[in-house]
N, C-alpha and C positions, 0 to 999 in steps of 0.2 A: 205621258211617260219620263221619269226624271232621268237624262240623258248623263252621260259617264264623262264629262270633258279631263283635258289633263294640263288646262293649266287657269291661272284665275279666270274671271269674266273680264276683269280690266287689266290686261294683261302687261300692258305699257303705253305708249301714246299713241299704239294704233287703232282706230276707228273698227268698232264691231261690226256695226251695220252699215257697209259702204248702200251703194244704188247701184239700179240696174244690174242686179242678180249679181254681181262682185262679191266675192268671198272677203268676209275680214280684214285678211291681211294682204289684198292687194290695194287697199287703201282706195279714197273714191277718184285720183284720178287716172288711175291705167287706162281709164277707156277714154276717159269724155273728151281728152283733144284730138284725139286722134283721127281727125277728119279731113282731110285733104281735097281742095277743088283741081283743081288741073290748071297746069301755069299759069298765074295769073301776068299779063302784060304791063297792067300801069304802073309808073316808077314810083319806087318808095320815096315820100314826101322829107324833104330836111328835117330830122327832130334837136328841138331844141334842148337847150341845155337840163339836165337836172334839179327843181327847187335845192337850193345850198343849206348843209347841215353846219351848222354849229359844233365847234372840236371843244370840248368843256374836260379835261385828261381827268381820270383821279389815278392815281399812282399808289398801289399796296405792295407789299411784301411778302410773296406764299410760300414756306417753307425753304427759306433763302434766298428764292429768284427774284424779282423786279420787274412789276409786270404793269402797263400802263393802257387804262382803259378810256382812250377817246368818248364813248359813248355811252359813257354808263347813266348821260341823266334822260337814256331815250328810254330806262327802263321804266321811266316817271313814278308815280309813287310805289315801285315797288324795288326801290333800290336799297330798302333795308333787306336784309333774309328775313325769309319768314313770314313778308307781308304780303298782301294779297290786294290791296286798294285797287280803282281803276289808276288808269294812266291820269298825270294830268294836263292844266289846259293845254300849259308848250309842247310838250306829245302827242296829245290831239289835234292843237294846229299844225304843227308837221306832220302829221298823218293826213290831214285830211288834203295837205300839197302833195306829197307826191301820188294818194290816190287819183289828184287830180292831172296829174303829171302822165300817170300813167293809162290814162283815162282819153286822155289828148293823143296817145303814143298811139294807140292799139285803136281805139274809133280810128286814125285816121290810115294806117294803113290798106292797100289798095286791096277789094275783096273781104276787108272782116264783114261786112252784112249781107254778103253775100254766102261768105263762111255760115253766121250763123243761122242763114236761111238755110243753108243743106242739111244742120245738124238736127235742126227742131225737128222733124219728120222723121229722124235715123234714134234722135235721144228718148222718141214719146213713142217708143216700144216697149211696151208694158211690161209688169213683171207679177210670178203669183207667186206663195210661198206654198209649201208644203201641210195641209192642216191638221192642226191639231183633234183627233178625236175625245168625244165625250160622253158614252151611250150613241143612241141613232145620228146627234150631232157633228160636225167637220167645221172647224171653226182654219182659218183663213186670213190672208191678207192680199189684195191685189189692186193694181194700180194700172189705169189702162189711159191710152191718148195723152190728152194734155194735163191729164189730171200733176198737183205741184207733189201732192204726199200719197202714198200709198192709204187703202180704205180696208174694214173689217166687213168680213161676211160671214153667214152660218149656211149650212144646207143639212137638211135634214136626208138623211142618206150621203153615200158618197159620190150618187150621184143626182139630188137633189136639186130641184130652184132655189138657188143663190138667193138669200135675205141679205140686205145691209144693214150693219149692226152699229157704224163706227163713222163715221165722215169726217176727217180733221178740215175741210173746207167749210163745215159748218159747225165747228168748235170756233175757228179763226179764219174768216176770209181772206187774211194775207198770205195763207200759205205755209207759213213760219210753223206753225205747233206740228210734232212730230206723234205721229203710238210708238211708243220707245218697246211698248210691247204688251203681250195680253194671255189671261192664262184661266182656263171655265173652270170651271168647278164640275167633280165629277161626273155630275147629273144632268150638268152643262145645263143649268137653273140661273143659272152668273157668270158673267164674267168679270174679274179685275182686270184692268189696264193698264198705262201710265203714259204721261203726255209729257213732253217739254216744248221748250220752243227757242229760236232762233239758235238750235246748235250748243244750248247750255246746257244738255243732258241732266238737268236737276230736275226726274221725273215726280211727276203728283199721280200717287196712285187711286184711280178713282173703279166705280164695281156699276154695271147696268145688268137689269131686270133680263135674258136674253130674251123670253117673252115677248114682252110690250116695253123694250129699248130704256124703260124708264128708270131713271138715278137712284142706288142706293145709297142712305146718309155714309157712307165711307169715302173717309178723304185722309189718305197718309201723305205726307211731302217729304223736304230732306232728302232728293234725290233717292226714292228706291227704285233700288238695283234687281234684286228678286222676290216671290213672291207665291205662295203656296198654299192653297185649299188644303182643312182637316176633311175624309173624304163626306161628311155630314154637315160638311156647309157653317160649323158651327164655331169657327174660327181660323186663323190663319196666321203663318210665319213671314212674316219681311225682312230686306235688310234695307239699312237705310243708313244718314248720318244720323248724330247726338247734333253735331252743329254743323250746318251746308256747309259753312265759309270752312270748316277744317274737315278738309278731303283727309286727314288720316285720323278721323272717329266715325270708321264703321261699326255698326251696331247688328245682330239678328235681333228683332222682338217677335213675339207671342199676344195676338188678340185674340179673347174670346169675345164671342158674338150672342147677345140675344137674339133668340131663333125668331120673333115678329118685328121687332121694330130695327133690326143691326146693328141697337145703340152696343157700345165697348163697354162691356162688363170689366176687361181690363186690359191693360197694354203693357206687358210683361218682358225687362229685360231677358232674353237667354245668353246672349256672348258678346261683348265688348271688346275693343281693341284695347290691346296694353298700353297700360302709361309709359314715358321714360322708364321712369322708376320702378317698374316692373322688369321693365327690358326693352331698352333703348332703338336697340336695331328695328326688332320686329314693330315697335310702337309703328312707324312709319312704311313699313309695306301695306299690302292692301287690304289686308287684316283677316278680321273672320266674315265667316259666308256659312249661308244653314239650309238644309233642306227636307223639309217631311217627306217620307216616306207615306207612297201612294195610299195604303191603305192606314195609314196615319199613327201609324203604332211606333214609329222612331224617326230622332233627329238625327238627322246624317249633317255633324257640324265638325267644318275647319277652319282653320287658318294658314295665311298667306306668308314664308318665309323667306321666300323672295320672287322675283319676276316671272319663276317655272313651278317652285314648289312647295307641299303644305303640311302640316299636320292635321291626320283625319282621327276624326273619335263618332262614336253613335252614342247613340243614350236614348231611355226610354222618353217619349212622348207622354206617356201613361202615368209616370211616377210626377214627371215635371209639371206636369197640369193638375194634378193633385196635392200637391207637397212645394210647387215653388222652386223646383231644386233640377239642377240639369249634374245628373247624375256620368259622368260622360266615361263610357269605355273608348280606351285607347287603340286604335287598329296600327297608324305608322305617326310616330312623332318620332322626330328629331332622328330621322329618317333617310334627310336631303332630298324624296322623293315629290314626284308626283303623284297622287290619290286621288279618289274618290269611290262613294259605294250607292248601294241599295239594296234594300231590303225587301225579296220576296216569300212570302210564306214561311219567317223567320231563319230565313238563311241570307247572312249581308254575301254579294254578289259586289268585289273590292276591284279595281281596274290600279293598278300603282307599275311606278317604273321602282319601287324599292327591291334592287337586288336583279334588275332587268333595266339597262336604260332604254331599250324600244319599248316597255311594256307586257305584262303581264297580266289574265284575273286570277284573280283568288275567292274562295269560298270560304263563307267559316258559321256554324251553325248556333241561334243564339235563342233564348229562351226567357221571353215578354213577361213570364210570370213572378222571374226570381227576383232576389230583392237583389243582387249585382248582377247586370249583366256583364261584367268580367268577371267574376267566379264560376258562373254558368256557361258562359259560351264554348263552343269547342273548339277543336283546333283550325288552326289557318292551312288549308292546304291548296294545292294550286294546279284550278283545274284547266288554265290556256297558258301551254308555257309559253316564253320571249321568242319571237323571230331574230333572228338576226339577217332578214333580207330585207324587213318590213317595219314601219313605226307601226304602232296603234295611237292611233288620232282621236278615237270615241267608240264609245260604245253604248249601243242601246240595249233594255229587255222587251222584248214580247214576250207571248202565250206559250211557256215551253222554252224558249227560244234565247240566246245572247247574240245579237248580229257584233259583230266585232270589224270598228271602218281603220283597214291596215291603210297606209302612205306607203306605197313601193315606185319606189324613183319616181318621185313630187306627182303620184295620180293614185286616184282610189281603188282598193280592192275590197271586196267586205265581203268576209270568214261567219260563218252562222254556225253555232253549236248549239245540245242542250246543256244543264245547266249541270250536267255531272264533265264536263268537258268533251263530251264526245262530238267531231265536226259532224255536221248536215248540210255540206257543200259550200258550194262559193255562191251568189248571188248574180245573177246573171244580170251584166250592166249592159248599156247600149256601145259600147267602148271604149274606149282610153282617153281619163281625163277626170272630174271632181265629180264625189257622191257624200250624196248623207240622206240618212234616214229619220221620217217623222213614227216612231211606236208607240205603244202601250200593252201594257202585260196584261191585259184581260182579252187578247186578241192576234193572232198572225197577219191581221191586214195590216199590211201599213203604206207607207205611201216616198218612193223614192226618187231625190233633186237630181238630176245629173245635167249637167255641161261641159263643157269643153271648149278650146279656141274655135272649132271648127261646128260645133254642135250645140243650137238654140239651150237657152236655163227653161229644161222640159221637168213637169211633175207627172213618173207614173204611180198607180195605184198596185203594188205588190201585194202576193198570200209568198210570205217567207216558211211555211211549210213546202211550199213547192221552189225552192231557189233556182231549178233550172226552166221554171216557164219564162216567157217570153212578158214582160213588164207592159201592164197596160196602159196606153196616155190615157192620165188626167185631166193635164191642161199645158197647156206650151201656148205665152205669147205669138203671135203673127209678125215674122219678122222681113223684113223690105229689102234681103241681099239677098244671096246665094252660097251658103256656108261650105260646101262641095268645092266652090273656087280657090281654095287656101290650101297650101300643107302645111301641117307643122311636123316640124322636127325637134327630137330632142339631140343635141349634142355634148361633147366632153372635153371642157378645154384645161389647161393646167395653169394652176398658180403660181404666184412667185416661190412659194418654198415648195410648189412640186405636187402641192393636192389636188386632184380630178375633183373638179365641180360641173356640173351639169346644169344648160342654160334651154329653156325652149324657143327657138328659132319661125316664128312664122312669118310666109305673105303667099303673094299671087301662086297659084302654079306656072309653070316655063319662067320666072323671072330670070333673066342672066344677070348674073352675081359679076358685075363687073366693076364694083368698086363705088360706083356711080351712087349706089341708090342711098336715099335719104332714112334714116335706123331710127328708132326712138330705143334704146335701151333701160330698162326699170331693174330694180331692185330695190331691196327692204334690211335683212339678214339682220336680224334679231328676234329678242323674245322668244324666241320657240315659234314662230309663225313661217309657217311653210305658203308657199309660195306655187297653189297649183293652177292648172287649166280652167279658163270663165270664157267665158263668151261675153263680146258685147259687138253691137250690130255697128256704133259708128268706126270702127276699126277697119270695117272693109272701106270704105271709102281711102281710106290708107294704104290702104293694098293695092285698090284698084290701080291710083296715081305712082304703083312702082314702091313703095313705103316697104318699110320690115320693120318688124317689132319684137323687141328680144326679150325674153326675160331669165337671169340669172340668178339660180338656185343658192344664195350666197350659205357660208357659215353665217352662224349667229341664227339661223333661221331652223324649222324644224321637218325639215322634209327628211333629213337621215339620223333622227334620235337628238338624244341628250348630248350624247359630245360631240355629235354636228356644231348644235349650240354652244356648250363651253368653249369649241373650240373658236368663236367669234365675240366672247362677252370680254369681261374686264378685260387683264391685260393683254390677252388676244384680240382687240378690237380692232385694230389694227391688218388683220387675218380678212376682215370684212370687205376694207377699203381694196388692202388689193388683188381681193378676187374679181373687184367690180372692174379696177384697172384690168385686170386678166381680161376679164371678159369684153371687153371694149377693144382692145391690143387683138385679141382672136378675130372679132369682127371685120377687123379690118384687115391682118392678116390674110382673111379667109377670102378675101374680096365681096363680100356681102355691102361693106360700106367705106369710107376712109374720111378721115379727121373733119374736115370740110361739110361732111353729112354727117355727122353723129349728132344725136343730144342723147340726153342720159337726163332721167327723172325719177322723184320717188319722193314719198312724202310721210311727213313727219318721223320714224327713227330713219325714214327712207330718204329725208331734205336731211340729219344731221351725213347722209353717205352720199349723196350730191354734193353736197358741200365741201365734206372731206376731199371728192374725187375732183373738184373744183381745184381745191386751194393746194392738192398732192400733181394735178397731171391738168395743167389747163392747156396742155399742146393738144388734147387728145379729142377733145368735142367742140363743136363750134356752139354749143347753149345749153342749157340748165335752166330746169324747174326745179325748184326747192321747196313742197307743200307744208307749211305748217309743221316749220324744223325745230330741230334744236340744232343749235351751232355756239351759243357759249356755252361749252362744256366745263367751264371752269365754275361756273355760277350758276349753272341750271338745275342744281338740286332747292335751291333756294326758292322757287316759285311755284304755286298751286300745288299740282300731287308728284311733280316731282323727284320726290324721297322714295316713292317708291319702284323708280327706276336704279337705284343706287345700286343694290345686287345683280343689276343688267353691265353698268357702265362706270360702278363704283365714284367716288369723292372725291374732290380736288382738298377737303378739309381732313382726307387724308394723305401723310406724304410719300410712300409709294406709287399711290393708287394716280395722286396728281400729276408726278413725274410721267407715266403715260399718257391721260386725256391734253398734259399740256400738249403733248407731241403731235396727236391728230387735232387736236379742237381746231375748226374751217376759222373761229371769230380770231383766235389768235396768232395763226399761222398765215394768213394772206400778209405777202413782201411786195413792199412798194415798187410801179413798173413794170411787174408783172404783167405781158397781154393776154390775159383771163378772158376767159369766152361771156358771152353776152348771157345773164342770167334774170329769171324770174323768179320771184319769193315770195309765194302766199303767206296771211296769216287770219286769224278767226279774232276778231274782237273778242266775240263770246268763248273762246277757248278754253274749257276748265282742265283741260290734259297742259299742252305747250303754251306755254305765255308767246303773245307777238313779240315779245319784247325781244325773241331771237332773231327774227324776220326785220325789227326796227334795226339793229345795232347790225345787223349783218352787209346789210344793202348802204346803209352810211361806213361800214367797215370797206367795203369791194368799190365802193364811187372811189375812195379818199385813196385805193392804192395800188387799181387797174391802169396799166399803159393803155390799153385797148383803148382805141376810138370810139366815144360812147355817146355820137351819131350815130355810128353805127353797129357797135354791139353794147347796147344798153346794159345799166342796171337797174331794171323797174321790181320798183314793191307795190302791193295790192294788200289795204286789211280790208276785209269784208266786216264792214259793221253790223253786219246782220248775219252773222255764221258764227259758229264753234269752230270746233279740227276739222268740222265736215258734215259728218251723220246727220241728218235729218232740215237738208240742205233744201229748199222748193227745187223743181222743175227748172222753172224760167231764171233762177238764181245759176243751178247749176248748166241749162244753154248757155248763157251767158259768159260763165268763167272757159267753160269747153271752148266757146269761139275764143277768149280769150290768151290762153294759153295756146291753143292750136296756131292762131294768128302769128303768134310769137314765133314759134320754130317753125312755120314757113316760112316766116322771114330770114331765118338766121339760118335755115338750108340751102338756101339759096332757091324758093321756089317763088316769090315774088321777084320780078323780074321788071 
């Protein structure tokens, strides 16, 4: 089934496929460190001074403002704009010294080994995906026990005997190789899949024969991120980079195959990224995307104009294959909208925010035999109107059914409609939480994935023709905790400017709220990404120890539609930080916790959030974790794929945007002598999204400026040499990281005595 997302596959620095069943938007560290032991009694050993960092000031004037950067040298070979070389020897040696120091600190904290031992069985809870259907075959991924990576299985029939197709451990015994995606042919005879190693996200596409597991001589590299088969297996459409070292060189290509040998008869460019000469602004967005409709008649082509919105066209695949020309029919172009489409029986079903900030569904009849799709196409008509109380997060097509995934108050509601927009009812869900569907246009059978803070991630088999029926359990990994032991609340608090913001608060039932409870406050607030409920077994040890976990639905996210996102980006980015600060104040005011018992955490864009929180309100929390963060916002746009995010943050190259960015940039707003909380910053050496220079420079600057005692409130750095932005990290490394981050927070929240 060709799903209809309302954002690009790489919306920003957030990770797309987090482990442990957590959705994209929550990032990898939301559940991983949140396990507590009973209060330890061993004393914390003295902490030695951190390794020194030379100050090598570089002064420059930007838009009339003089800025001195003491740690430009920690950018390594990336010190020049738009270069992406590896860190130099001096930076490498400095990083090794910082990693050794961090290991010496964390490994010697009392209870560190016992904590890791407790974490292991909780983090070994398995995970399973909803299957993709092809004829009578069901393809899905599953990780069990102590497996480092998920494997790919197939069943004949929904309840048939599972058969292993792909095992990353056999591809790479180190556990560092990840299967990033897989796509079966319509008849289920072939399976394309992508792999990358050590978190670099440089996926290489390969193909196997499903019946035998035999490799087919098809190999496409350079960061393949999408793949669609023709219905007769005679070719495929894919997206990759024209130059793997240039993240702005996205392209969509079509391969025609020789039927028996699978040799490439052609590998033809369909759509490419604009050059700066063609469009300077759009040349540095995510750029082109493309898909084939299930019947193979149409190309659905898009070009992302910022971090959320895209232009959309439909073209005849037959015309392209015969002539090599792509005659694009515009659907929504220059509309500042997020749009996508699928075509069923020559009718395009289009999901868009054009004229509807919360999303609506339109239809338009096509004539594939006409010389020009555009001239022969019918009128656009609205079939599912916008709702003011809910946001369309996605759309799926089943046989005769449009399933619309709505987000209402940061949780999922799925409504079903026929192709004319007539309501067929609401799909019954197990409760209030996060849900998604795996569908196919040739059947009403579908698979529902559901999770919540107190409901383990579960896959159900459903019949969309009977939406009121009870979902039938298909797979649910066993969990060694009692989900009913916690309560989940959604509360609303008031931000600095009077805006009401929602927050999920989860804790043990009957917990006394006297201000003494260790509390983790998590946030993201960017790229239209919503934070919705997700289950994590490791959290339950935290709850058992009296801990509270809070998730704030900040502006900049996608919980409440386009306006909610827009009110937290560009010149309104400070709203996000104000919302997070107000969440902390609310938790303290309502006696959930107190400043000495509060920690904040976030990753990627959420790492910027926690960095800004620490810089602006160092008095509010005792500790912070900033993972794979953006922190030097004056220079972020020069590195890796970060120009993708200029529509979200702006750029210091623009005089008006520079003023906004400089005002909140964590790296540039640390003040000498300020008593900052303890901070742990992590990065991945192979990160292709956010450069580790942010973590390196921020840690150095914090140590220079903090007025706190660094033997008790240290500033720690961990740069993982075998990881990227977090995705694809094997279980053993995730357990290590979880124990590191968790023991750090336990120490700083007074749980180690």
